N, C-alpha and C positions, 0 to 999 in steps of 0.2 A: 220409651217412641211411642211417638203421634201415631194412631192407627190411620189406616189405608184401605182404600176401599179397590178392590179387584172387581174387571169385569172379564168375560170371555165367550166365544163359541166352541160349543161340542158338537163335535162331527160326527154322525152316523151312517155308514153303510145302508143304503137304501137299495130294493129290487130295482135292476137297469142301472136307470139313471136318475131314479130318484132317490133323493137326498134330503135328512131331518136334521138339523141342528137346534142347538138353544142360543141364545142372547145372553150372557149374564149382564148381570145391569147391577150399577153401583150400592152401596149400602153407606150409613154412617158411620160403621166400626172396621176394625181389623180382620173382614170377611169380605169374600165375593161371591159370587152366584153363578151357577156352572147348572147344566141343564144334562139333564142324562135320561136312555130310554132304555124299555122294558121289553120282554120277550113271553111270550106265552109257551113256557116251560121249556124252553130252547138250554140246553148246555154245553152243547161245542159251539166254536167261535164258529165253523161255516154253519150251522144252525144260525146262530144270535145272527149274523150275517143275511142269510137267506129267510127270516124270517118276520124283519122289519117290513110294515108297511107304511105309505103314505109319508109326510112330513111332523113330526114328531117334536111338541117344543115343550120344557118342562122346566122352569126357574128352581135350583135349588140353592140355599147359603153354604157358603163353605168358609171353613175358618182359611184364611193364608197362615203356612206353617210359619214359626219365629225363623229369624234368621240366623242360622247357626257359624261356628268359627269361621268354615270356610267358603259358607255362603252369602248370596245377595241380592238386594231388593230391587226388581226392574219395574219401573214405569216402562211399560211399551209407549210410543210415543206413533208410529206408523206400521203398516202391516199390509203390504199386497197381497193377491188373491192371485198365486200362479196356475199354469195347469195341470202342475205337481200335486196341488192340496185338492182341485176336483176329483182328480186321477187317486188322491189317499181315500175322498170321502165316498165314490163311488168301489172300491176296494178292488183298483186293477193296477195299484203303484205297487212298487217294492219292500215301502215302506208301510206297513198295516199296524196302527197301535192296537191294545187292548180299547175296546170299548166300555164307556162310553170315553171317548176321547176329545181333545183341545187341537182344533183347526190349526193352519197355516206351518208354515215351514221357514217362512222369513220376516224380519220387519227389524226396527231400530228402537232400542228403548234407552234409558235414562239410569244411572243408579242413584238408587236412593239411601242405601243403606248398606256398609258392608261388617263381614264378622271381623272377628277380634284377629283373626289369623289369615286375612284375606289380606295380600302384597302389592300385588300388579294394577289394582280397581282402586276407585275413588268416589266419592257421590260426586254429582257431576258427570262424569264420564257416562260418554254413549258407546254401546254394546250392542252387537248382533250377532246371532246364535253362531256359533263352529260348527253343527251337524244339525241335519235334520229332523222333527219329529216333537220339537220343543212346545208347538201349541204355543203361537205368537198374537192367536186373535183373540186376546186377552188384557184390561188396562194392566195388570201387575200378576208379576211372578216371584219367588221365589227359588234362585238356582244355585248350583255349585259355581263357584270362581271359575272352574276350567270348561264348562258349559258355554263362556261367553268368551267374546275378544272386542278389544277395543277400538274405535276408530274416533279420528278427529269430528272434532263437533266443527269446524269452521267450514263443511261442506253442507252444500244442501238436504233438507230434510228426505225429500222424496229418491235423491242420490242415496242416500244410507239407508235409506228402508228397500231400495232392490239392487241393492251391491252385490248381496253375499250369495244367490243364484246366478242370475243372469251372464252379468259380467263374470262374473267368476268363471263361465262354463264356456265363454267367449276366450276368455284371456289363455285357459290352458288350451283349447285346441289350437289356438293360434300359435302356441309355444312348443306345444311337446311332439308334434305327429310328423312332421314337415320342418325343415330347416326354411324359413321363408327370408328374404329379401328383398328389399328396396324395391318394386318393378315387376317381383314377383306379383301372381293372381289366384285370386281365392272364390270359388263360386259356391253360393249357398242358395236352399233354397229356405221355404220359412221367414226370407229376410226383414219382413214386418214385425216378426215375435221379440219379443224381451233382449232375447240373445243376438236374435238377427239384428236387432239395429245396435248392441252392442260391439258386432265384430265389425258391422260397418264403420264404427268410430275406431276402435282400435287399430285396426287395419290400416285406415288412412293416417293415423297419427304416426304409424309404421312404414308409410308409403307402399303398401301392400294394395295392389288394386283387386278390389270385390267387381264380382258377378251375380248380381242380386234378382232372384226368382221372386215372383209375386204372384198370384193366384187375380186374374181379371176382376174385376168389382166397379160399381157404378162410380164409385170417387179415387179413379186410378191414378187420373193425373194428377191430384193432389198428392198422392202416393209418392210418385215416383218424384214428383216435387221434395216433397219432405224428406225423403231417403237419399238423394241427393245433397241437398241442404248440410245433411248427417257426414256426406262424402264418401258416398256409393259413389263409385266410376260409373257401373252401368247395372240399370234398372230394367227389367222383361219380364214379359207373362212366362208361365208355363206351357202355353205352346208355343212359343218360340222354342223352346230346347228340341223341336222333332225339325224346326224349319232350317232353309237355305241362309237365316238371314243369321249363325251363330259363325259361319262361314266367313262373313264379312263382318262381324265382331270380332273373330280372331287375327282377321287382318291390323287391329289396331291395341291388341295385346297379347301376351302369350297365351296361352292355355295353362289352364290351371294346376300348379301341384295340390292342392286340397279342396277337397269339395266336401262340405258340412251338411248333414242331412237329416232336418227336423220334420221328414212329414214321413218316407219312406214310398213303398208302392212304385208307380211307375214315376212318380216325380225323384225318387232315387234312381232309380234306374239310368232316366236319363243324366242326372248328376255324372254317374260314373263314365257316359258316353264322352262326355268332354274334358276327363282327365288327361294330362300326357302321363307319357310310359312312365311306371312307376310312380305315379302321385297314389294319392291317398284319398278315400272316402271314411268319414269319421262320422257315424249315427248318433246323436244325443235326444232323440226325439221320435215319435209313431205319432203325428197327428190326424195321419188318414189312415192310423188303424187296420192298415195292410202290412206284407210282411216283404222285405226287403229282397229284391230279384238281383241277381248278376250274371250279367253275360259270360257264360264263356271266354269269349272271344277275351273278351275284357281280363280276364287273369291269365290268360296264354300269353296273347301280343302283346299286351302292356302290363302285362306284371303289377296292375295294381293291388293296393290294399285295403281291406274293409276290415274297420273297426269299431269300436263303440266308445264312449263315453257318458258317465253319469258322476258330477262335480263330487257328490257325496260320499261315492266310494274315494275319490281322490283325497278329499277330505281325511276320512278316515285312513288312509294307507299311510298318511303323512300327517298323521295327528300326534306322533311323537317328533316331528322336525318343527319345532315352532316358526324357526327363519321361512318357513316353503311358506304357508299360509299369511305370514304379517307379511314378507316380500311383496305377495303379490298385491295387499291390499293395498300397500303401501305405495305403489304404483299406478294402481287404477284411482288411489285417490289425489294421488299429483296428477293424472288425466282431467280428473271430475276440476282440479283446481283452476288448470289452465282451459279451460271450456272445451276440453277435446274429449268429452265424455259426459253425456248428460243423461239423466234417467228418459226412459220410455214416455211415451203422451199418459199421464194420469189422469184418473178419476178421483181425487178424493172423498171419502164417502163417511159420514159419523157411524159409529158403529149400529147406531138406530136404524138405520138403514142398511143393514146386512144384508134382508133377502132382496134388495132390488140390486146391490153388488154382488151377490151370487149368479142370480137370474142374466144381469148384462153380462159377465164376466163368461159365461157359456153359450152365448149368441155365435153365430160365423160373422165372421169380417169385424169383429169388435180393433177399435184405432186405438182406445184407451185402456191404462191395467188399471184394474180397481184399487184402489187403497184404501182400507180402513185406517181413518185419523181417529187415535184413542187419547 
């Protein structure tokens, strides 16, 4: 067995929004380098999370474990930096791994070696994680066969690397909450997000109209043009939701059956106001960090339904239903091959520039997803 080098980030929760991480670099043998953080006498998890200060980086060389009978050696090829990854580092996400931990919940890798009892995977196969928390910001990892699921390797690398979270979220929300037919309308905020762009494209492929809400910004005209080129029916500013122009808009399309909320706060409340009677609002994110306020009139007189969605929970609920995840991925890959679903605008960043990538990912109005090329 040939020696293989692995590299990774290990991310740590810092006070407020400060983060510490470690860049793991290559070695010449079957080892990979990790970074660890240490606290001053803290013993509990909460103490560990609250006692770290500043940016702490330290390199440690660690052995990659041997490939067991039911495990596989994966070389990671590319892994994005998603808002949920940042939230996990900040300690504000639903999944908080024990520290130190490797960051990254999404990415694509290639199988290099399989164990003697592995049946469904072969060297050369592309794979993505089945669940969150595996730590994809690294160059290599040994995983159980059931931790990953294969993808066709005839789709673009960036499409594969960004497939497991945002497109799956968009697919399920468009499929599971309302019976949408061609000609129906969906309204969404955060339309420029990874989920938002996937919603636009999947909805367009199904003949569903979209009203896409974005924040005002210096390059608004270019953004509107880009989203319409993807298939957006309408692109409006947040302020427009509260103006008379909405009545004019609804002369050209029906009121939405489904509202998709990735922001929260006033933006979510305004989406609710425009739903048709009996419609649903599904919340999948809270970028504004403000609660969702539901008007009493919307509940009583319009009978709207207010629900939440987390793709990680969906995957876990359907973990025993192989066909559910496989069928969704196959349909998404088919759209990719047809040119109907493309990856969001991405900036490819080498692992050595991880600090710049993380800083960029945390800036407002970021137009390109940061993807670590491993």
